[in-house]
N, C-alpha and C positions, 0 to 999 in steps of 0.2 A: 426397341431395345438396341443397345449400341454394339457395333462390331469392334472388337478389342484386339490390340496388338501387344506383343511382349518382345522387346528387343535388349538383349544383354542386361538383364536385371531390372528393367523398367516397363511397366504396363502403361499404356496410353490408348486413346481413341485411335482406331486404325488409320484415319486420315492424317494423324500427326506423326506417325511412326516413320523414321528415316534410317537408312544405312549409308555407309561411304560408297562412293562411286568406285573406290578401289578394293571393295570386298571381292574375294575370289569367286564367291557365288555369282555375282554379277559378270565378272570379267571372264570366267572360265567355265561357269556351271560347276565349280569345284565345291561339291557339297552333296549332302544326302537329306532325305525328308521322310516324314510320316504323316498319315492322315487318320485321326481318330474320330470316330462318331460317337455322339451321346444320345441316349434315350432317357427322357424324364430327368435330364441333367446328369445322368450317370454315364461315364465313359464305358464302352463295350470293349472287352477284351484289351484293356490298356496295357497290361503286363506283356501280352504278346506283341503289341506294337512296339513297346519300348525294347524288347529283346530284338526285334528286327531292326530297330534304329541302331542299336548297339552293334549289330552284326554288320549293317552297311557301313558304319562309320570305321569300324575296324578293318573292313575289306579295303577301304581307300585311305587308311592311315591318318584319319582325323580323330584326334583324342577328344574323348567325352568330357566336357567340362562340368557335367553334373552327374550326381549319383541317381539311381533309379528312383529313390524316394523323393529326391529334389524335383526330378521331371514330373513325377506323379503329382506332387503338391503344386507345382506351377500350373499344370494343365487343369487341375481341379479349380484352382483359384481363377484361372481365365474364364472357365466355363461359368463359374459363379458370377464373375464380374459382368460377363455378357448378358446374364439373365435368360439365355436361350435354353429351353428345355431340350430342343432338338438342334444339336450344334455340330458343327465340323471343326475340329481342332487341327490346324495345319502347323506341323513342327519342321523347321528347317535349320540344319546345322551345316555352316560352311567352314572352310579352312581359316577364314578370317580376312583381315585387312592387311594389304602389303602392296608395295610398288609392283606393277604388272611384270611378272617374270614366270616362266614356266615351273621353274624349280620350287619346291615348298619353301615358304619363309621359316627362318629359324631365329628366335623361337616363334612358334605359331600360337595365336590367340583365337581360338574358334568364335565365330558369330553364331548367336543363337536367336533365331526369330520364330515366333508363334503368332498365329492369327486364330480368331475364334469369331465364326460367322454362323448364322442360322441356316438351317436346311429344312426344306419341306419334305414330307414323305413321298415315296415313289407314286406317281400318278396311277390310280387304280386302273385306268384304261390301258396303260402299258402293261400292267400285270395280267389283265384279262385278254388283251389282244396281241401282246408281244411287240417286239421292235424288229426293225430291219438291219441287216448286217451285210457287209461285203467282205471278200477276201482280198488281201493285198500282200505284196511281198514284205517280209520282215527285214528292213534295212537298219536296224538298231545295232548298237555296239555289242561285243561279245560277253559282256557280264551283266545281263539283264536281271540277275538275281540280287544285284545291288540296286536299292531304291535311290537312284542317283537323280540329281537336278537336270542331268542331260536328257531332255525330253523332246528335242527338236524333231527327230524321226517320229515319235508318237504324235506330236502335233500336226505334222504334215499328213500323216496317214489318217488321223481323225478328221482333218479338214476335207481330204479327199473323200472320205466316207460321207461326210455331211453333203459335200457337193453332189454326191451320187444319190442324195436322198436317204441315206442310212444313218443309223445311230451310232454304230460301232464298226471298226474295222477288225476283222480277225486275221492275224498275221501268220503267214506261212514262210518257213525257211528250209530250203532244200527239200521241198515237197512235204514238209511236216508242220503241222499245226503247233504254234507256240502258245499265244495268248491273244487277248484283245489289247488295244491301245491303252485302256485303262480298266481291264478287267481279266479275269481268268475265264476260260471257255470249257464247257463240258457238253458233250453229245450223249444221247441215249439210244442204244440199240438192244431190242429184245429185253427190255427192262434193266439193262446194266448200264451204269454211268461210266463213261470213258473220258479220260483227260490226260493231257500230257504229264509226264513225270517231272518232278522238280529237277532242275538243271540250272547251268548258267544261262539258258536260253529264255527263262521266265521267272517271275517273281513268285516266291512262296507267299501267296496271298493269306492274310489272316482269316478273312471270310471263307476262302477256299478250304482251309483246313477244318474250319467248323463245320461247314456243309458236308464235307466227305465223311467227317467223323459221325455226324447225325444220320447220314445215309446208311452207313455200315450198321449203326445201332438199330436202324429200322429194317434191317435185313436186305437192304438193296445191295447188289453186288456193285463194287467199285473197281475198275481197272485203270491203274495209272500206268500208262505205256505210251509208245510213240504213236501218233494219230496222223496217217496219210491225209493230205488235203481231201482226197476223193471220198473219204468216209464221211465228211460233212455233208455231202450231197445225198447220202443214203440214210442219214440219221432219222430215227423216229421223232426225236426231240433234241433241241439245242438250246442251251441256256448259258447265261453270262452271270458271273459272281463278282462282287466288289463291295467295298465298304460303303460307298455312296449309293449303289444300285441294289444291294442285297442279292436277291436271286431273281433274275429277269429273263423270261422266255424270249427266244428269237423266232419270230413268225416267218420271216423270209431271209434267204441267203442269195445274194446276187440276183435278187428279183424273183427267186423261185421259192414257192412255199415249203416250209419245213413241217413234215408230219401231217397228221390228219386233225389234230386237236390242239388248241392253244388255250391255256397252258397244258402240256401233256401230263399224264398222271404222275410220272416220276418228278417232273419239275414241280408240280403242285405239291407233291408230298414233301420234297425237301424244303420248299418255300415255307410251308406251314410248319415244319419242324424247326426251322430257322427262326421263325417269329416266336414260337414257344420258348426257343432258347434264350432270345432277347428278353421276353417277359420274365423268365425265371431269373436271369442274371441281373437285370436292371429294374424289373417292375413295370416296364413299359414295352410296348411293341407297336 
């Protein structure tokens, strides 16, 4: 099945897609993005992702060139063209092409890029045995609530984690847990899910919102509050949340085992509830 690209009104095979070297996304990282996952060819929580794209674009003053219905139609067409049942639709919006200068070009004509690639389900071994993580300083910019293309700090931290034999870096700023390089982070103590509150320091994850909603409906107490780094070391359970990883237990943190059981009962409960939600909304899980 083909990997598909869409650039400014034109679908093509991914390897044939091009943009200008003067695109501000390339020159400055001047843009925002979203990642939508499909199950059985059906995008999951597409409306929520598009709302976040709109919010990110507004925050950095990039005009949206398409209405919500147009975004949705193009995304569904790209998924259909790719023929992937399980697909990642990556959406990138930049301020557009202009001679390299820091000030916004006027008038600006944003660049829209989308790619559609297949994705395999999460390895069952990882779901059963968990993954390793390390803590690292959060060196990112001050507006992490914007899903910006400026991901160099994330890339460096993710690579440092990989070099240490870990799957994810859990980021800490001023002694408080923010999020992972590409995930939201939850810990469990005495049956309660604890996670950092939404702020400029972390992304309002779509999967995070779904999981916390499902947990509350299941009668699990959820605390959204500041999380000192030392609380991670005393957690009964620790898990990561994200579009590509869904709900993923952490088995070791900085080389030390987390809890007595992987996955822990709360992690297992919210993971099961999330899979049921996917099945209910898309027909697949």
